[in-house]
MARGU-428433 format. One line per 5 residues: number of its first residue (from 1); their letters; for each residue x, y, z of N, C-alpha, C. Coordinates in pm, 1 decimal. Last residue first. Layout:
// residues N
NUM) a) X,Y,Z,X,Y,Z,X,Y,Z | ...
//
This chain:
// residues 207
207) airgt) -1213.9,4733.2,-1805.0,-1238.4,4874.1,-1777.0,-1209.8,4957.7,-1901.4 | -1112.6,4503.0,-1920.0,-1257.1,4521.4,-1916.6,-1292.1,4667.7,-1894.1 | -840.9,4538.7,-1876.9,-890.9,4534.9,-2014.2,-1041.1,4560.8,-2019.2 | -831.6,4533.0,-1600.5,-786.3,4652.3,-1671.6,-838.0,4656.7,-1814.2 | -915.7,4277.5,-1548.1,-1003.6,4387.3,-1506.9,-962.5,4516.8,-1574.1
202) lrnrl) -692.0,4139.7,-1652.7,-825.0,4121.3,-1709.4,-919.6,4235.5,-1673.6 | -481.8,4227.6,-1491.0,-477.4,4250.2,-1635.8,-615.7,4239.9,-1698.7 | -571.6,4142.9,-1239.9,-550.7,4285.2,-1264.1,-545.2,4316.6,-1413.1 | -573.0,3865.8,-1279.1,-698.7,3935.8,-1251.3,-684.6,4084.3,-1280.3 | -298.9,3822.0,-1309.3,-390.1,3791.4,-1418.7,-521.5,3865.3,-1400.6
197) rtirg) -207.2,3897.2,-1055.1,-160.5,3969.5,-1173.4,-251.5,3944.7,-1293.2 | -342.0,3706.1,-897.5,-368.9,3849.0,-878.7,-325.4,3928.9,-1000.4 | -226.1,3466.8,-986.4,-370.2,3488.1,-1003.0,-404.7,3636.5,-992.9 | 37.6,3510.3,-904.4,6.9,3492.9,-1046.8,-140.8,3517.8,-1074.5 | 4.4,3525.4,-625.5,58.2,3639.0,-699.5,25.9,3630.2,-847.2
192) ieslr) -82.4,3271.7,-562.6,-173.0,3384.0,-541.6,-127.3,3505.1,-620.7 | 153.6,3135.2,-621.4,30.4,3103.4,-692.8,-69.4,3218.4,-682.3 | 321.6,3243.7,-431.1,350.0,3269.7,-572.3,228.7,3239.0,-659.0 | 209.9,3142.9,-197.4,208.7,3287.8,-220.4,235.5,3321.0,-366.6 | 261.9,2870.2,-231.5,123.9,2917.2,-223.3,115.1,3067.2,-250.5
187) rdlfe) 542.3,2871.3,-232.1,467.7,2821.4,-348.9,324.4,2872.7,-347.7 | 595.0,2968.8,24.3,636.7,3046.6,-93.0,563.2,3001.4,-218.7 | 499.5,2757.0,180.7,435.4,2888.9,187.5,470.9,2972.3,65.0 | 686.9,2559.4,107.9,543.3,2538.7,84.8,470.8,2672.6,82.7 | 925.5,2674.0,195.2,907.0,2642.7,53.9,759.4,2625.1,20.2
182) evsap) 877.8,2688.5,471.2,900.8,2810.2,393.2,876.6,2785.9,245.0 | 860.1,2415.8,526.6,744.2,2502.0,551.1,758.2,2631.3,471.0 | 1115.7,2333.1,468.1,1006.2,2279.3,387.7,879.7,2362.4,406.3 | 1260.6,2464.9,664.7,1282.6,2501.5,524.6,1168.3,2451.5,436.8 | 1185.3,2335.2,902.5,1140.2,2472.5,875.2,1156.8,2514.4,729.9
177) nggrt) 1068.1,2018.0,927.7,1179.2,2090.9,867.6,1133.9,2232.3,833.4 | 822.6,1939.5,1021.5,938.3,1922.3,1107.7,1061.1,1995.8,1057.5 | 566.5,1955.9,901.7,648.8,2074.4,917.5,767.7,2060.7,1008.8 | 356.6,1791.9,842.9,486.3,1761.8,781.1,587.1,1874.1,800.5 | 134.9,1868.2,1001.9,152.1,1728.2,962.2,291.2,1695.0,910.8
172) lwfll) 151.4,2140.2,1062.0,107.1,2046.7,1164.5,141.0,1901.9,1129.2 | 229.6,2252.8,817.3,316.0,2266.8,935.1,280.1,2164.3,1042.5 | 4.0,2193.5,664.0,134.5,2138.8,626.1,228.2,2141.2,746.3 | -186.5,2347.8,801.8,-200.3,2202.4,797.1,-69.3,2135.0,759.0 | -80.8,2605.0,753.4,-97.9,2556.8,890.3,-107.9,2404.3,891.7
167) tsvyv) -104.4,2616.0,475.3,28.7,2618.7,536.4,24.0,2568.6,680.0 | -381.5,2612.7,447.1,-302.5,2505.4,386.8,-162.5,2499.5,447.5 | -444.6,2851.2,589.2,-495.8,2721.9,634.0,-413.2,2607.4,576.1 | -309.9,3053.1,440.9,-278.6,3028.3,581.4,-322.5,2889.0,625.2 | -427.2,3032.9,183.1,-282.3,3022.8,201.4,-249.5,2983.6,345.5
162) gsltm) -700.4,3070.1,235.2,-652.3,2946.9,173.0,-504.2,2924.8,194.6 | -693.2,3328.0,351.0,-747.8,3214.4,425.3,-696.5,3082.8,368.5 | -608.4,3506.5,158.9,-510.8,3461.7,258.0,-561.6,3342.2,337.7 | -852.4,3543.6,21.0,-735.2,3485.8,-45.4,-636.5,3429.9,55.7 | -1013.5,3662.3,215.2,-1054.7,3535.7,155.2,-936.2,3465.4,88.7
157) rktvy) -865.6,3892.6,259.7,-882.0,3796.3,367.3,-928.9,3660.8,315.2 | -883.1,4022.4,12.9,-752.0,3989.2,69.8,-764.2,3882.3,177.2 | -1159.4,4058.7,-11.6,-1090.1,3965.7,-102.2,-952.2,3927.8,-49.3 | -1208.6,4250.5,195.8,-1271.7,4118.6,196.3,-1193.3,4019.8,110.9 | -1053.0,4469.6,117.4,-1037.8,4413.0,251.2,-1091.3,4269.7,253.9
152) tfgts) -1167.5,4525.9,-130.7,-1028.4,4479.0,-123.8,-1000.2,4412.8,9.6 | -1418.7,4622.4,-56.9,-1408.2,4496.1,-130.5,-1267.4,4439.0,-123.0 | -1323.4,4800.5,239.2,-1422.2,4763.8,139.5,-1397.9,4628.4,75.6 | -966.7,4859.6,273.5,-1105.4,4868.5,317.7,-1195.8,4813.6,206.9 | -627.4,4815.4,393.8,-731.4,4812.7,291.7,-870.2,4819.9,354.4
147) tdgaa) -393.2,4816.9,532.3,-490.3,4922.5,564.9,-605.7,4925.1,464.7 | -154.7,4599.0,675.8,-256.6,4621.1,573.2,-358.2,4725.3,620.1 | 62.2,4519.5,831.6,38.8,4661.8,809.5,-63.8,4692.3,701.9 | 101.2,4265.1,911.1,169.0,4305.7,787.5,146.5,4452.6,754.0 | -66.2,4248.1,1125.5,78.2,4243.9,1150.8,156.8,4290.3,1029.9
142) qwian) -307.4,4244.2,983.8,-276.0,4356.7,1072.7,-126.5,4362.9,1100.8 | -288.4,3999.3,853.8,-292.9,4122.5,774.8,-258.8,4243.8,859.9 | -289.2,3837.9,1085.6,-175.7,3833.6,992.2,-173.0,3960.8,907.0 | -538.5,3895.7,1196.3,-417.6,3930.9,1270.2,-295.0,3931.1,1179.7 | -713.3,3787.5,1006.9,-712.6,3931.9,1031.8,-583.5,3975.6,1100.2
137) vsrgl) -645.5,3518.0,1044.4,-622.0,3582.0,914.3,-619.5,3733.6,929.7 | -732.6,3481.5,1311.1,-591.4,3464.3,1275.4,-558.8,3532.2,1142.7 | -1008.3,3521.9,1291.9,-928.8,3611.0,1377.4,-779.8,3602.3,1341.1 | -1079.6,3307.6,1129.1,-1101.0,3444.8,1083.1,-1018.3,3544.2,1162.2 | -1014.5,3095.7,1298.9,-941.9,3113.3,1173.6,-959.2,3253.6,1118.5
132) trala) -1196.3,3145.9,1516.6,-1052.3,3127.9,1536.4,-974.0,3156.4,1409.1 | -1451.5,3152.6,1403.0,-1398.1,3271.0,1471.9,-1246.2,3262.9,1481.8 | -1465.0,2888.0,1306.6,-1475.0,3002.1,1214.8,-1417.7,3128.3,1277.8 | -1447.6,2744.9,1548.4,-1346.2,2726.6,1444.5,-1346.6,2845.0,1348.7 | -1681.9,2827.5,1673.2,-1553.3,2859.9,1735.8,-1439.9,2846.5,1635.1
127) rahtp) -1864.7,2714.7,1495.6,-1859.1,2860.5,1512.3,-1727.9,2903.5,1575.4 | -1816.1,2436.9,1525.7,-1794.6,2503.2,1396.7,-1783.7,2654.9,1410.8 | -1841.0,2252.8,1723.8,-1754.7,2368.1,1751.6,-1728.9,2450.2,1625.3 | -1978.0,2036.0,1634.5,-2047.9,2123.9,1727.9,-1967.5,2248.6,1762.5 | -1781.4,1899.2,1476.8,-1890.9,1976.4,1415.8,-1962.3,2073.0,1509.3
122) vmlva) -1443.6,1946.6,1561.3,-1567.1,1876.6,1597.8,-1684.8,1959.3,1546.0 | -1231.9,2113.5,1521.6,-1288.0,2048.1,1404.0,-1411.5,1964.5,1435.0 | -1141.1,2190.8,1769.9,-1222.7,2286.2,1695.3,-1286.4,2224.3,1571.5 | -988.0,1965.5,1840.9,-1104.1,2004.9,1921.7,-1197.2,2093.5,1839.9 | -789.7,1979.8,1647.5,-879.5,1864.1,1648.8,-1004.4,1893.1,1731.1
117) laqri) -655.8,2208.1,1728.3,-733.0,2212.9,1604.7,-829.5,2095.2,1596.6 | -537.5,2104.7,1961.7,-630.3,2217.8,1969.8,-717.5,2225.0,1845.1 | -367.3,1911.1,1859.2,-479.1,1868.6,1943.2,-583.4,1980.0,1954.5 | -190.6,2081.9,1729.2,-265.3,1983.3,1650.7,-386.3,1934.0,1729.9 | -83.3,2211.6,1946.2,-165.8,2288.9,1854.6,-247.4,2195.7,1765.1
112) aarhp) 66.9,1999.5,2049.4,-46.2,2050.2,2126.5,-139.5,2132.8,2038.8 | 259.2,1974.5,1850.4,171.1,1861.2,1878.1,48.0,1906.6,1956.2 | 388.2,2228.0,1870.7,316.1,2189.1,1748.8,219.0,2074.2,1775.0 | 532.0,2371.0,2051.7,400.2,2323.1,2094.3,319.1,2268.4,1976.3 | 762.1,2463.1,1933.2,776.3,2373.6,2049.3,643.9,2310.6,2092.7
107) tahdl) 642.6,2633.7,1727.4,698.5,2502.0,1696.1,716.9,2411.8,1818.5 | 554.3,2890.0,1753.7,472.0,2784.9,1813.8,528.8,2645.7,1794.0 | 737.2,3037.7,1612.1,722.7,3065.8,1754.6,645.9,2954.8,1826.3 | 692.1,2940.9,1354.4,821.1,2916.0,1419.7,808.7,2932.2,1571.6 | 430.6,3043.4,1314.4,455.2,2900.0,1313.3,587.1,2865.4,1382.2
102) rflva) 466.3,3319.9,1334.0,368.7,3254.8,1422.0,392.2,3104.1,1427.1 | 665.1,3363.4,1134.8,691.8,3391.3,1276.1,595.7,3314.1,1364.9 | 533.1,3295.2,898.7,646.6,3214.3,943.3,678.3,3238.9,1089.8 | 340.8,3502.2,892.9,299.2,3362.1,897.7,412.9,3274.7,950.5 | 509.6,3729.3,879.7,415.0,3712.5,990.4,372.3,3567.0,1004.2
97) arvrr) 649.0,3694.5,641.1,723.2,3698.9,767.0,630.5,3674.5,885.4 | 435.1,3708.2,457.3,518.4,3588.3,466.6,589.9,3582.6,601.5 | 356.2,3972.0,499.8,262.9,3862.2,526.5,340.7,3732.2,545.8 | 585.6,4097.3,409.0,549.3,4111.6,549.9,447.8,4005.5,590.9 | 574.2,4031.6,143.5,687.0,3982.0,222.0,658.7,3994.3,371.2
92) sikrs) 347.2,4169.4,68.4,347.8,4023.8,56.0,461.8,3962.5,137.0 | 420.8,4433.3,95.2,331.0,4378.6,196.1,326.8,4226.7,188.7 | 747.5,4546.9,58.1,636.1,4475.2,-2.7,549.7,4410.8,104.8 | 941.9,4647.2,216.7,862.5,4744.6,141.8,739.7,4678.2,81.1 | 962.6,4510.6,544.4,982.9,4497.7,400.8,898.3,4602.4,332.7
87) rfsnt) 976.6,4368.8,853.4,1013.4,4488.0,777.1,1040.5,4452.7,631.3 | 867.5,4269.4,1117.6,828.1,4228.8,982.6,851.3,4346.1,887.9 | 914.2,4368.6,1365.0,1022.9,4290.8,1304.5,990.3,4247.3,1161.8 | 686.5,4488.2,1456.3,795.5,4576.0,1412.3,911.1,4499.9,1346.4 | 527.4,4270.3,1547.5,498.8,4337.3,1420.4,616.8,4418.9,1368.7
82) aalmd) 521.7,4115.3,1769.6,648.8,4119.9,1695.1,635.2,4195.1,1563.6 | 267.5,4116.6,1860.3,367.3,4181.9,1944.8,501.0,4196.0,1874.2 | 143.7,3956.1,1674.5,120.8,4100.8,1666.9,223.1,4177.1,1751.1 | 227.8,3703.5,1769.6,270.5,3751.0,1637.9,256.1,3902.8,1628.1 | 92.2,3694.2,2011.7,238.7,3684.9,2010.7,294.5,3737.4,1878.5
77) rdmld) -169.0,3701.3,1914.8,-117.7,3815.7,1991.3,33.8,3813.5,2003.1 | -191.0,3452.4,1784.6,-215.7,3578.4,1712.8,-149.5,3695.1,1784.6 | -144.6,3277.9,1996.1,-51.4,3281.2,1884.3,-66.1,3411.1,1805.0 | -377.2,3336.3,2139.4,-248.0,3367.1,2199.7,-138.9,3370.2,2093.3 | -563.7,3230.0,1965.7,-563.7,3374.6,1989.4,-432.4,3418.8,2052.3
72) fcsea) -507.1,2962.5,1996.8,-480.1,3025.5,1867.4,-478.3,3177.8,1880.6 | -592.5,2940.8,2265.3,-454.4,2909.1,2228.7,-417.8,2971.2,2094.4 | -863.6,3000.7,2250.9,-775.8,3092.7,2322.4,-629.3,3066.8,2290.8 | -960.0,2775.7,2122.3,-973.1,2906.6,2057.7,-877.2,3006.8,2120.7 | -903.4,2586.0,2323.4,-839.9,2576.7,2192.0,-844.6,2711.0,2119.5
67) vqamg) -1068.7,2677.9,2531.6,-924.2,2666.0,2551.9,-852.2,2665.4,2417.3 | -1317.4,2653.1,2410.5,-1270.9,2786.2,2450.8,-1120.3,2784.9,2474.0 | -1322.8,2378.5,2385.8,-1329.1,2460.2,2263.9,-1282.0,2601.6,2293.8 | -1327.5,2292.7,2648.9,-1202.5,2282.0,2574.5,-1205.5,2355.2,2441.1 | -1543.1,2528.6,2825.9,-1482.3,2400.6,2796.8,-1361.2,2407.6,2706.1
62) dpfll) -1647.1,2762.2,2913.2,-1709.5,2702.4,2794.8,-1637.4,2576.4,2747.3 | -1491.0,2855.6,3124.0,-1618.9,2790.2,3155.6,-1686.3,2724.8,3035.8 | -1200.4,2890.0,3196.2,-1254.8,2857.7,3064.4,-1386.8,2783.3,3082.2 | -1120.8,2920.9,3451.2,-1097.7,3035.0,3362.6,-1156.4,3012.6,3223.5 | -1168.3,2672.4,3556.9,-1255.6,2781.3,3599.3,-1238.8,2904.9,3511.6
57) dadeg) -972.2,2495.0,3485.5,-1092.8,2498.0,3403.8,-1186.4,2612.0,3440.8 | -779.6,2518.7,3686.1,-754.0,2575.7,3553.5,-881.3,2590.5,3471.8 | -767.2,2420.4,3939.1,-870.9,2520.2,3912.0,-859.5,2579.2,3771.3 | -552.4,2243.8,3937.7,-685.2,2192.7,3969.4,-797.7,2290.7,3935.0 | -324.4,2285.7,3661.3,-372.0,2316.2,3795.3,-517.3,2276.7,3815.4
52) acqrl) -232.9,2202.9,3415.0,-225.1,2345.4,3447.3,-281.4,2382.3,3583.5 | -255.8,1925.3,3384.2,-138.7,1995.1,3330.1,-121.5,2136.0,3385.5 | -494.5,1850.4,3507.2,-371.0,1777.6,3537.6,-247.4,1857.6,3497.4 | -677.1,2023.5,3385.7,-651.2,2035.3,3529.6,-521.1,1964.7,3568.3 | -665.2,1924.9,3122.8,-630.9,2064.7,3151.7,-598.1,2082.3,3298.6
47) lattw) -764.6,1667.3,3159.9,-625.5,1686.3,3119.0,-580.0,1828.5,3148.1 | -1030.3,1728.1,3225.6,-946.1,1658.2,3323.3,-798.8,1675.1,3289.4 | -1119.6,1839.1,2989.3,-1110.5,1924.2,3108.3,-1021.4,1860.3,3213.3 | -912.6,1725.8,2717.2,-1029.9,1716.0,2802.9,-1010.4,1811.0,2920.4 | -761.7,1646.8,2414.1,-786.5,1749.8,2514.4,-918.9,1728.4,2585.5
42) pqsga) -573.9,1345.3,2375.8,-687.7,1429.5,2338.4,-721.0,1526.4,2451.5 | -215.0,1361.1,2417.5,-345.7,1309.8,2457.8,-456.2,1401.0,2406.7 | 16.1,1485.8,2343.9,8.6,1340.8,2323.1,-126.9,1281.3,2356.9 | 22.1,1749.5,2408.1,47.0,1713.5,2269.8,28.1,1566.6,2239.8 | -19.9,1759.0,2675.6,-112.1,1836.1,2591.5,-92.6,1806.2,2443.8
37) rpdal) 194.2,1623.3,2783.4,65.7,1553.3,2776.0,-34.7,1626.6,2687.5 | 402.2,1809.0,2795.6,402.0,1707.1,2689.9,269.1,1634.5,2675.1 | 320.9,2145.7,2846.3,318.7,2012.8,2907.1,311.9,1906.8,2796.1 | 292.8,2381.7,2713.7,429.3,2333.9,2736.2,433.9,2193.5,2795.8 | 22.2,2432.4,2720.6,83.9,2400.1,2591.5,222.8,2339.7,2608.9
32) frrll) -5.5,2496.1,2997.6,-73.3,2380.5,2939.0,-6.4,2337.8,2809.3 | 142.1,2729.6,3017.2,179.7,2613.8,3099.0,118.0,2486.1,3041.6 | -0.9,2893.6,2845.0,139.7,2862.5,2813.8,186.3,2740.7,2893.6 | -246.3,2904.0,2982.2,-238.3,2844.9,2848.8,-95.2,2806.3,2812.8 | -167.9,3037.7,3216.2,-220.8,2902.3,3225.1,-211.1,2831.9,3089.4
27) adgqp) -95.4,3284.2,3112.9,5.3,3203.5,3182.6,-39.6,3057.6,3191.8 | -343.8,3369.6,3014.1,-231.1,3349.0,2922.7,-125.0,3259.5,2986.1 | -492.1,3391.8,3251.2,-531.7,3296.3,3148.6,-418.5,3266.2,3052.3 | -349.5,3594.9,3379.1,-361.5,3464.4,3443.0,-398.1,3356.9,3340.1 | -381.6,3811.0,3203.7,-247.5,3755.4,3227.3,-252.5,3616.8,3289.9
22) stqla) -663.2,3753.6,2985.7,-607.2,3799.6,3113.2,-467.6,3743.6,3127.5 | -919.8,3832.3,2741.4,-797.8,3766.1,2786.7,-754.9,3823.4,2921.5 | -1187.9,3783.2,2526.5,-1145.6,3840.4,2653.4,-1025.1,3760.7,2703.5 | -1142.6,3811.1,2172.7,-1159.9,3731.2,2293.6,-1121.4,3811.5,2416.5 | -1325.0,4010.1,1938.0,-1202.6,3982.2,2013.6,-1235.7,3897.5,2135.8
17) ppela) -1542.4,3868.2,1687.8,-1516.5,3953.0,1804.3,-1387.2,3913.5,1874.0 | -1454.3,3844.2,1338.5,-1494.1,3782.2,1465.5,-1463.7,3875.1,1582.0 | -1491.6,3912.2,1049.4,-1478.4,4007.7,1158.9,-1523.9,3946.0,1290.3 | -1519.6,3694.5,885.2,-1414.4,3790.6,854.6,-1392.0,3891.3,966.4 | -1615.7,3410.4,873.2,-1609.7,3496.5,992.4,-1497.5,3597.5,974.6
12) staaa) -1591.6,3259.7,652.4,-1727.7,3285.8,699.4,-1730.8,3380.1,818.5 | -1330.1,3204.8,602.1,-1390.2,3314.1,525.9,-1532.0,3346.1,570.6 | -1283.0,2988.6,774.0,-1206.4,3112.3,789.2,-1274.6,3228.9,719.9 | -1455.2,2792.3,675.0,-1472.4,2843.7,811.0,-1402.9,2977.6,828.0 | -1344.8,2746.3,425.1,-1480.7,2798.6,434.6,-1507.0,2857.6,571.8
7) vlasl) -1102.5,2637.0,508.3,-1102.8,2763.9,435.6,-1240.6,2827.6,442.6 | -1194.8,2399.2,627.3,-1124.3,2497.9,707.9,-1122.6,2634.5,640.4 | -1305.8,2267.5,409.9,-1391.4,2302.7,523.3,-1325.5,2409.4,609.4 | -1080.7,2226.7,251.3,-1188.5,2312.8,202.6,-1281.8,2355.4,314.7 | -925.8,2048.4,415.1,-878.2,2182.3,380.0,-992.0,2273.4,338.1
2) nm) -996.0,1845.6,679.8,-1045.4,1884.6,548.5,-1009.0,2028.4,518.2 | -784.8,1608.0,830.5,-843.1,1741.7,839.0,-876.5,1791.5,698.6
//
């Protein structure tokens, strides 16, 4: 999976439209993700029907790209539902907590999430991939309580795109140990912090 391509996708869709959801669709997605076959086999409509019911595909008329996009959206909404637990005076710590929550919460389905991302990485699904990653980055900032606007709103999302995507890929490929995921995320956040402090000093001098 190409990191730079994923970051570009995330930053190309800073304001993707919300997905239409339903309790029936959410229940079907959870049943599909929980089935071991969803993590061990490439995603197809036939597999969806085998794992989640003969009529499962009727809720996703646009095929497996819609299923994959909806799975990431479900992760976003699960994270947003836990917003009150991300308590810290520093927004960077709330961002950290939000990212770790979404990954920890999805750990039982990590193999299936890997298959979902593989679906979205197909070139013909580039728009769905951009919407998915952009929606997730927005959700993380929302969960962290960010209220920025204008240029700051844009730069924050562009910056977090790199952090989130690299951490997501690490979690998918080498994230069996939660401590290693935390360490990886902390390194990326510290790098961003150093860059931000340097930028603030430079812009202050220029002003």
